[in-house]
MILOSE-614253 format. One record per residue (C-alpha): z, x, y; residue in three letters; residue number from 1. Coordinates in Angstrom, 1 decimal. Each point is the difference from the previous one (the first is absolute). Last residue first. Layout:
// MILOSE-614253
{z=Z | x=X | y=Y | residuo=Ala | num=NUM}
...
***
This chain:
// MILOSE-614253
{z=-157.6 | x=46.2 | y=-45.6 | residuo=Val | num=102}
{z=-1.6 | x=-3.0 | y=1.8 | residuo=His | num=101}
{z=0.7 | x=-3.2 | y=-1.8 | residuo=Gln | num=100}
{z=-3.1 | x=-1.9 | y=-1.0 | residuo=Lys | num=99}
{z=0.5 | x=-3.9 | y=0.9 | residuo=Arg | num=98}
{z=0.7 | x=-2.5 | y=-2.8 | residuo=Lys | num=97}
{z=0.6 | x=-3.0 | y=2.1 | residuo=Arg | num=96}
{z=-3.8 | x=-0.5 | y=0.5 | residuo=Asp | num=95}
{z=-0.3 | x=-2.5 | y=2.8 | residuo=Ile | num=94}
{z=-2.5 | x=-3.1 | y=-0.4 | residuo=Asn | num=93}
{z=-0.7 | x=-1.5 | y=3.2 | residuo=Leu | num=92}
{z=-0.4 | x=-3.6 | y=-0.3 | residuo=Lys | num=91}
{z=-3.2 | x=-1.6 | y=1.2 | residuo=Glu | num=90}
{z=-0.5 | x=-2.8 | y=2.2 | residuo=Val | num=89}
{z=-2.9 | x=-2.3 | y=-1.2 | residuo=Lys | num=88}
{z=2.1 | x=-2.8 | y=-0.9 | residuo=Glu | num=87}
{z=2.3 | x=0.0 | y=2.8 | residuo=Leu | num=86}
{z=-1.1 | x=-3.1 | y=1.7 | residuo=Asn | num=85}
{z=2.1 | x=-0.8 | y=3.0 | residuo=Leu | num=84}
{z=0.6 | x=-3.7 | y=1.0 | residuo=Arg | num=83}
{z=3.2 | x=-1.1 | y=-1.5 | residuo=Lys | num=82}
{z=1.6 | x=3.7 | y=-0.3 | residuo=Arg | num=81}
{z=-0.5 | x=0.3 | y=3.8 | residuo=Thr | num=80}
{z=2.0 | x=-3.4 | y=0.5 | residuo=His | num=79}
{z=3.0 | x=1.1 | y=-2.2 | residuo=Trp | num=78}
{z=-0.1 | x=3.4 | y=1.6 | residuo=Leu | num=77}
{z=0.1 | x=-1.1 | y=3.6 | residuo=Asn | num=76}
{z=2.7 | x=-2.4 | y=-0.8 | residuo=Tyr | num=75}
{z=2.0 | x=2.5 | y=-1.9 | residuo=Lys | num=74}
{z=-0.4 | x=2.5 | y=2.9 | residuo=Asn | num=73}
{z=1.1 | x=-2.3 | y=2.6 | residuo=Gln | num=72}
{z=3.3 | x=-0.7 | y=-1.9 | residuo=Met | num=71}
{z=0.5 | x=3.7 | y=-0.7 | residuo=Asn | num=70}
{z=-0.5 | x=0.5 | y=3.8 | residuo=Leu | num=69}
{z=2.7 | x=-2.5 | y=0.8 | residuo=Trp | num=68}
{z=2.4 | x=1.3 | y=-2.8 | residuo=Ser | num=67}
{z=-0.6 | x=3.6 | y=1.3 | residuo=Glu | num=66}
{z=1.1 | x=-1.1 | y=3.4 | residuo=Pro | num=65}
{z=3.1 | x=-1.2 | y=-1.4 | residuo=Ser | num=64}
{z=1.2 | x=-3.6 | y=0.3 | residuo=Arg | num=63}
{z=1.2 | x=-1.1 | y=3.2 | residuo=Gly | num=62}
{z=-1.7 | x=-2.4 | y=2.5 | residuo=Leu | num=61}
{z=0.2 | x=2.0 | y=3.3 | residuo=Thr | num=60}
{z=0.6 | x=3.5 | y=-1.1 | residuo=Lys | num=59}
{z=-2.1 | x=-0.2 | y=-3.2 | residuo=Ser | num=58}
{z=-2.6 | x=-2.0 | y=1.8 | residuo=Leu | num=57}
{z=-0.6 | x=2.9 | y=2.5 | residuo=Arg | num=56}
{z=-0.1 | x=2.7 | y=-2.6 | residuo=Leu | num=55}
{z=-2.3 | x=-2.0 | y=-2.0 | residuo=Ala | num=54}
{z=-2.1 | x=-0.5 | y=3.2 | residuo=Met | num=53}
{z=-0.3 | x=3.6 | y=0.3 | residuo=Glu | num=52}
{z=-1.0 | x=0.7 | y=-3.6 | residuo=Ser | num=51}
{z=-2.7 | x=-2.6 | y=0.4 | residuo=Ser | num=50}
{z=0.3 | x=-3.7 | y=-1.2 | residuo=Ile | num=49}
{z=-3.4 | x=-1.6 | y=-0.3 | residuo=Ser | num=48}
{z=-1.9 | x=-2.3 | y=2.2 | residuo=Ser | num=47}
{z=-1.8 | x=-3.4 | y=-0.4 | residuo=Gln | num=46}
{z=2.9 | x=-1.5 | y=-2.3 | residuo=Gly | num=45}
{z=1.2 | x=-2.4 | y=2.4 | residuo=Asn | num=44}
{z=3.3 | x=1.5 | y=0.4 | residuo=Ile | num=43}
{z=-1.7 | x=3.4 | y=0.9 | residuo=Leu | num=42}
{z=-2.3 | x=-1.3 | y=2.6 | residuo=Arg | num=41}
{z=2.7 | x=-1.9 | y=1.5 | residuo=Asn | num=40}
{z=1.9 | x=3.2 | y=0.5 | residuo=Phe | num=39}
{z=-2.7 | x=1.7 | y=1.7 | residuo=Thr | num=38}
{z=-0.9 | x=-3.0 | y=2.1 | residuo=Ser | num=37}
{z=3.6 | x=-0.2 | y=1.2 | residuo=Pro | num=36}
{z=-0.2 | x=3.6 | y=1.1 | residuo=Ala | num=35}
{z=2.5 | x=2.4 | y=-1.4 | residuo=Val | num=34}
{z=3.4 | x=1.0 | y=0.9 | residuo=Arg | num=33}
{z=1.5 | x=-1.3 | y=-3.3 | residuo=Leu | num=32}
{z=2.5 | x=-2.1 | y=2.0 | residuo=Met | num=31}
{z=-2.8 | x=-1.5 | y=1.8 | residuo=Asn | num=30}
{z=-2.3 | x=-0.6 | y=-2.9 | residuo=Ala | num=29}
{z=2.9 | x=-1.7 | y=-1.7 | residuo=Ile | num=28}
{z=0.5 | x=-2.3 | y=3.1 | residuo=Lys | num=27}
{z=-3.7 | x=-0.7 | y=0.0 | residuo=Arg | num=26}
{z=-0.1 | x=-0.8 | y=-3.7 | residuo=Tyr | num=25}
{z=2.5 | x=-2.9 | y=0.7 | residuo=Ser | num=24}
{z=3.3 | x=-0.4 | y=-1.6 | residuo=Ile | num=23}
{z=1.0 | x=-2.8 | y=-2.1 | residuo=Asp | num=22}
{z=1.9 | x=1.7 | y=-2.2 | residuo=Leu | num=21}
{z=-1.5 | x=-1.4 | y=-3.2 | residuo=Pro | num=20}
{z=-3.4 | x=0.1 | y=1.4 | residuo=Asp | num=19}
{z=-0.1 | x=3.5 | y=1.6 | residuo=Leu | num=18}
{z=2.1 | x=2.0 | y=-2.4 | residuo=Tyr | num=17}
{z=-0.9 | x=-0.7 | y=-3.7 | residuo=Val | num=16}
{z=-2.8 | x=-2.0 | y=-0.1 | residuo=Glu | num=15}
{z=-1.9 | x=1.5 | y=3.4 | residuo=Lys | num=14}
{z=0.9 | x=3.7 | y=-1.0 | residuo=Ile | num=13}
{z=-1.2 | x=-0.7 | y=-3.6 | residuo=Phe | num=12}
{z=-3.5 | x=-1.1 | y=1.0 | residuo=Glu | num=11}
{z=-0.3 | x=3.1 | y=2.4 | residuo=Gly | num=10}
{z=1.0 | x=2.0 | y=-2.9 | residuo=Pro | num=9}
{z=-3.1 | x=-1.2 | y=-1.9 | residuo=His | num=8}
{z=1.3 | x=-1.8 | y=-3.0 | residuo=Pro | num=7}
{z=-0.3 | x=1.5 | y=-3.3 | residuo=Pro | num=6}
{z=-2.7 | x=-1.5 | y=-2.4 | residuo=Asn | num=5}
{z=1.6 | x=0.5 | y=-3.4 | residuo=Tyr | num=4}
{z=2.3 | x=2.9 | y=0.1 | residuo=Met | num=3}
{z=-0.8 | x=3.1 | y=-2.1 | residuo=Asn | num=2}
{z=2.8 | x=1.3 | y=-2.3 | residuo=Met | num=1}
***
């Protein structure tokens, strides 16, 4: 099932971790061992979660690295579907009845 307008992972981090726990982005950036500007771009939706960041987030905030990457992929796919016109993209028809070599 496709999620309707999934949140950017950075928005999720702000809403689930930073705001309710009253933790600054600088503190989390320090715990992640990344520059505060790097983490700030993430939580403001200006950058995406890389596999490296997924591993860091998993260790610091919990959840699996795969879940962080999946959240980013759902966000990316939803936004790409909104703007990409696939009308002229063609489907490859593969003949399923292939000849067997004797």
